[in-house]
Every structure is written in structure tokens, then in C-alpha cells.
N, C-alpha and C positions, 0 to 999 in steps of 0.2 A: 504494500500500500504506500502511496506517495502522499506527502503533505505539500500541497501546491503553494510555492512561494510566488512572488510576483512574476518571475520568469517562467515558473512551471505553469502558472495560470495562463500565461500567453501561449505556452506550448499546447495546453489543452484547447484553448481557443483556436489555435491553428489546426488542430485535429478536427474540430467541429467544422471549420471552413472546408478543409480538405475532403472530408467525408460527406459534406452537405447534410449534416445532421441538423434538422430543423425542429423536430417535434419529439419530446420525451413525454411519455405517459407513465404514471406511477400508481401502483396499487399499494397504498400506505398501510401495510398490515403489521400487526404485532404490538399495538399499544397495550392491550389487555395482558398479553403474556409478559411484556416488559414490567408492568406494575406487579403482576403476580410473583415474578422472580425476586422482586425486592420487598415482598410482603407489604405492598402498598395498595390502596383502593384503586379500582379501575379508573376513576377520573384522573388520577395522577399520571397514568400512562397517556391518556388523551391530551392532557396539558403539555406533556413533554413532546408529544407528537406535533403540536402546534409550533413548538420551538424548532423542531427539525424542518418543518415546512418553510419557516422563515429563512433558515440557513440555505435551503435548496433554492428558493426563489432568488435569493441574493447571488448564489453561485451560478445559476443559470444566466443571470444578467452578465456576470463577469466572464463566463465562457462563451457568450454569444449565442446561446440557445434562444430561438425565437418563440417557441411555443412549449408550454408546460401544462399538462392536464393531470389533475390528481383526483383520486376517488375518495371523497370525503364521507359520503353517506349513500348507501345503496337502497334500492327498493326493498331488498330483503332484510335490511337492518331494522326495519320496523318490528321484526319478530324478536328482537332482544328484549331484555327486561325493561319495563316501563321507566324505571328510575334512570337507567343508562340512556335510553332514548331521550328522555327529558333533558338530561345533562348535555347530551350531544347537541340537541337543538339550541340550548342556551349557549353552549360553547361556540357553535357556529355563528350565532348572532353577535355575541360579544367580540369574537375574534375579527370578523369582517368589519364590524363597526369601528373597532379600535385600530385596525391595521390599514384601512382604506387610504387615509391621508398619507401615510408613509409610502404605501405602494404607488400612489399617485405621484408623490415627490420623486420617485425613482422611475417614473415613466412606464409603469406596469398597467396594462389594460386587463381588467377583470371581466370574465364572462362566466355566468353560472349555467351549467348544462344539466338537464334533468327536468322532471315535472314539478316545478316550483309552485304550481297552482294548488298542489295538495298540501303545501306547508301553511303555517299560521300566517295571518294577514300581517302581523308585525314583522315576522322574518322575511316575508315577501317584500315588504317595504324596504327593509335594510338591504336586501340583495339587489333590488332594482336601483336603489339610490347609489350603491357601490358601483354598479355597472354604468349608470349614467355619469357618475362623477369621473370615471376613468376612461370613458368611451373614446376620447380623442387622443389617448396616449399611443405612442409608436414604438415602445420598447418591448419587453417581454409580454407575450399574450398568455395570461394565466387563466386556464379553464378549471373551474372547481365543480366536480360532479356531485350534486346534492339531490337526493331522492332520484337517483339515476339507475336505470336498468336497461341494458342494451336490447334485450328482447322487447321490452315495452317501447323503447325508442323506435325499433324497426316496425312494430305493429302500428304505432302511431303514424309513421311515414307511409305505410301501405294504405291505411285508412284514408289519409289525406290525398294520396295519389288516386285512390279509387273514387273519391268524391269529385276530383277534378276530371277524371275520365267520364263520370256520370254526367257532369255538367257540360261535357264536350270540349273542355279546355285542353285536354291531353289525349292524344291518340295512343292506343296500346303499343303500336309499333315504335313509339318514341321512348318507351320505358327502357332505360338502360342503367348501367352502374352510376353514371354521372347524375342522372335524374334522381335516382334513389338517394344518392349522397346529398343532393341539394335539399332533401326533406328531413335530414337528420339534424340533431342539435349542433353538430360540428360542421355544418354546411360551409362556413366561411373560413375554415382552417384546413391545412393539409393533414393527411393521415399520419399517425405516429410512426416514426422511424424506429424508435426503441421503446419497448414496454418493459418496465422494471417492476418486479414484485418483491417486496421485502418479506421477511418472516419465514421463508423457506418452503412455502406450499406451492405445488406445481399445478395451479389452476388459474383460470382467467376471471372466474367469479362474475360472469355476466357483464363484463366491462369492455366496451368498444369492440364488440364482436365483428361488426362490419368493417370498422376503420382499421383494425389491427390485423387485417388479412395477411399482410406482408411485413408486419413489424418484426424486428429482431427482439426476441424475448430473453430476458435475463432475470433469473430467480436467484436471490441471495438470502443467506440465512440471517443476516443482520435484521434485527427488529427495528421498526420504523423510528422510534425515539432515539436510536443510536445512529441513524443515517445522517451524513453530513457532507460537506464539500469534498472531502477526500474520497469518500466512497463514491460520490457522483463522478469524480474524476476517473476513478478506476472503471466505472461503468462505461464511460465514454471511450476509454482506452480499449476496453473489451469490444465495444461496438466497432471501433476502427479496425479491428482485426478480423471482422466478419466479412465473408464474401457474399454479398447480396446479389442473388441471381434472378429473383422474382420469377422463378419457374422456368427460366430460359436456358439453364445449363446444368 
């Protein structure tokens, strides 16, 4: 593992440019296990996870990554204990409200992907205000997946396309990959080049199923609260050593 100094940070940035690495997606797994290992309550792990995300957002800016998408709360997470769900909703609201000005000062553009209409009105207002406040920024594009499930996303896209076909606005012969992509939450951003999952589990967990069709996947044992700039640098080095053939060789 390296510890990026100023020169090493530039070396990683050069790798990003050389490999044309634009978009990193992360499944931030391991907060609860991190807390359990330390005999701490679950919320302590989630709080540490927020600190890791701040480090990674900063590092992505320094490395020249243009898009970062993180899995904050899935459609399946509603099945957790109610007190944990309540805490996570409160943490999301407080974190986004607290961090938006700093992210804006660092030219970060925030976009929430997922079915936010199912969230509380107060949280919806906070999320929409954050997106509006940073909408003109031109630095890192930070997508935060909240109440997100890829299957639900695809079903919603299919329903919307079917409605347009019904209205005569779309001909079935024009339905292709590009059209379907344009109806997804991520319609305005490129597909991820690198998908990182922390915590060691080898599954995608209903995350960006369509978009990650040709993403390079990296699973690491590190729990999310321990993830930092150095580990992200290692992930980028790992990516730079991949041979991306996209099924052509």
C-alpha cells in the first residue's frame, strides 16, 4: 500500500488520465461489522462511514476523478430494524445539510439517485435544496444513491418507455440501449468504469445492474470506515493494470 505524497498524488492523477478512468462507483459496506468488532453500537460505524466518504470525495477531486457514485441506502435497507433505519434517515439528512456548503466550496455537484419521492417531505426538501445549491458546479459529480434499487430503476424506465410508446411518442423499433439508458437515474453521466465493494462480499446487491455491465469490479476486505485515500489509490493502480476488452478479445 502506498501513502500518496504530493508527487504520488500526481502520479495517481496521471494514471487516471492515462486510463481514462472517469467514473468510480462504490458499495460502502461494513459499517455495522466495523462497530461490532470494536464493541460499539451500530450508529458509531455509520458515523465513521461518513468520515470515510468525506476522505474519498476529497481524494477523488485530487486524483481527477470526474464522477463518484456511492450506495448510501438501498430499497432493501428498509427491512433493517426500525431504530437503525430511523438513525440512517436522520444521519443522511444531517450529513447532507451540514456538508453541502463545503462541497459547494470545492466545486462538487451533488445528485441524488433513487426514488426520493418515498422519503419524508423534510428529507426530500434537504436533498432537493442540496442538488439545487450545487447544480452549477463543474468539479466532481457526486451521485448519492438513496432509496435506490437497480431493478426498481429498470422497471420504472420500462414503464415510462411503455407509456411513451402508448402515446405514440416512441416507436418500438427505436428502443435500444441508448434509449433505455436515457430513462435511468444516471441518464446524464457515463457508466462506471470501476465498481468497488468494501467488506469482502462478492455480490452487487442490486446496484447499477444496467450501468455496471462492463465495469471492472474490485472487492476488498477493508470495511468501509477504514477506507481512505491510500486504499483508493491502490484501487486505481489495480484498475490501471486491467485489460479492458469489452467482449472484443
